[in-house]
C-alpha positions as CSV (number, residue, x, y, z in Angstrom):
1,X,4.2,6.9,-56.8
2,X,5.2,9.2,-59.0
3,X,8.1,11.8,-57.9
4,X,8.3,15.7,-58.4
5,X,10.5,14.8,-61.3
6,X,9.4,12.6,-62.4
7,X,5.8,14.8,-63.4
8,X,8.4,18.2,-64.3
9,X,10.0,16.7,-67.4
10,X,9.9,18.3,-70.6
11,X,8.4,17.1,-73.1
12,X,9.3,18.9,-76.8
13,X,7.0,18.6,-79.4
14,X,6.9,18.8,-83.1
15,X,3.3,19.1,-84.0
16,X,2.6,21.3,-87.5
17,X,-1.5,21.5,-85.8
18,X,-2.1,24.7,-84.0
19,X,-5.2,23.1,-82.8
20,X,-3.3,19.7,-81.8
21,X,-0.4,22.0,-80.3
22,X,-2.4,23.7,-77.9
23,X,-3.9,20.7,-76.8
24,X,-1.4,19.4,-76.5
25,X,0.3,21.9,-74.2
26,X,-3.2,21.8,-72.4
27,X,-3.6,18.2,-71.2
28,X,0.0,18.3,-70.4
29,X,0.4,20.6,-68.6
30,X,-2.6,19.2,-66.5
31,X,-0.5,16.5,-66.3
32,X,1.9,18.6,-64.3
33,X,4.7,18.6,-67.1
34,X,6.7,21.3,-69.2
35,X,6.3,21.9,-73.1
36,X,8.6,22.6,-75.4
37,X,7.4,22.9,-79.0
38,X,9.9,22.7,-81.9
39,X,8.2,24.3,-86.2
40,X,10.4,21.3,-88.2
41,X,12.3,18.5,-88.0
42,X,15.5,20.1,-87.9
43,X,14.5,22.9,-85.3
44,X,13.5,19.7,-83.0
45,X,17.3,18.3,-83.7
46,X,18.4,21.0,-82.3
47,X,16.1,22.1,-79.5
48,X,16.6,18.4,-78.9
49,X,20.1,18.1,-78.0
50,X,20.2,22.0,-76.4
51,X,16.8,20.9,-73.9
52,X,18.2,17.6,-73.5
53,X,14.8,16.9,-72.7
54,X,12.9,13.6,-71.2
55,X,10.1,13.0,-73.9
56,X,10.3,14.2,-77.4
57,X,6.7,13.5,-79.0
58,X,7.1,13.5,-82.7
59,X,4.7,13.5,-86.4
60,X,5.7,11.1,-88.9
61,X,5.7,14.0,-91.7
62,X,7.2,16.8,-89.8
63,X,9.3,19.9,-92.6
64,X,12.6,19.4,-92.4
65,X,13.1,16.0,-91.0
66,X,10.8,14.2,-90.5
67,X,10.2,12.4,-87.8
68,X,11.6,8.4,-88.6
69,X,14.7,10.3,-89.4
70,X,14.7,12.8,-86.4
71,X,14.2,10.0,-84.2
72,X,16.8,7.7,-85.9
73,X,19.2,10.5,-85.0
74,X,18.5,10.9,-81.6
75,X,18.7,7.8,-80.7
76,X,22.5,7.3,-83.5
77,X,24.1,10.3,-81.0
78,X,25.0,8.5,-77.5
79,X,23.8,12.1,-76.0
80,X,20.8,11.9,-77.2
81,X,20.3,8.4,-77.3
82,X,18.8,7.9,-74.3
83,X,15.8,10.4,-74.5
84,X,11.8,8.5,-75.6
85,X,11.0,8.9,-78.4
86,X,7.0,8.8,-78.8
87,X,5.8,9.2,-82.2
88,X,2.7,10.6,-82.9
89,X,0.9,10.2,-85.6
90,X,-2.5,9.7,-88.8
91,X,-0.2,7.0,-91.0
92,X,-0.4,3.5,-89.4
93,X,3.4,3.7,-89.3
94,X,3.9,1.8,-85.7
95,X,7.1,-0.5,-87.4
96,X,8.2,1.8,-88.9
97,X,8.7,3.9,-86.3
98,X,9.3,0.7,-83.7
99,X,12.1,0.2,-86.2
100,X,13.9,3.4,-86.4
101,X,13.7,3.3,-82.3
102,X,11.0,5.2,-81.1
103,X,9.2,4.2,-77.8
104,X,6.6,4.4,-78.5
105,X,4.0,5.0,-81.4
106,X,0.0,7.3,-81.0
107,X,-2.1,6.2,-83.5
108,X,-4.6,10.0,-84.3
109,X,-7.1,11.6,-83.2
110,X,-5.1,13.0,-80.0
111,X,-6.4,10.9,-76.3
112,X,-5.7,12.8,-73.5
113,X,-5.6,9.3,-71.6
114,X,-3.7,7.8,-73.5
115,X,-1.3,11.1,-74.2
116,X,-0.1,11.8,-70.6
117,X,-0.5,7.4,-69.3
118,X,2.6,7.2,-72.8
119,X,4.2,10.1,-71.3
120,X,4.1,9.0,-67.8
121,X,4.8,5.5,-68.5
122,X,8.6,6.9,-70.6
123,X,8.7,8.9,-67.4
124,X,9.1,6.1,-65.9
125,X,11.0,3.6,-67.5
126,X,13.6,6.4,-67.8
127,X,13.8,6.7,-63.9
128,X,13.9,2.5,-64.0
129,X,16.6,2.5,-66.5
130,X,18.5,5.0,-64.6
131,X,17.8,2.7,-61.1
132,X,20.0,0.1,-62.8
133,X,22.4,1.6,-64.3
134,X,23.5,3.8,-61.5
135,X,23.1,-0.6,-59.2
136,X,25.7,-1.8,-62.4
């Protein structure tokens, strides 16, 4: 069962392609999520720290700070280490994404069903982790 807070979660997206940006925004908003964008990895890092999105979706190849380095920085910072990171790329870099600390990896091209399923699963994992933390 999905709660309102899960469905209204904020997703921060770092995507270079304007067409893919529009599609991601449409698909995620249709599924009930809030969506913000960052143009590059450095901006995404600052926005992630300020906005505290539930999930950061990034490509590997983004300007100023690549997606893998962005993921490593978020996961090494106690303030953002619990943020879920989804790497979304043309590159077959799932192993490198996992090593960087990514919670999920999707290969392009964009597939609405896979994107929404993955985001929903990550949000549910966050809820389960929060519930487990409250019990401890």
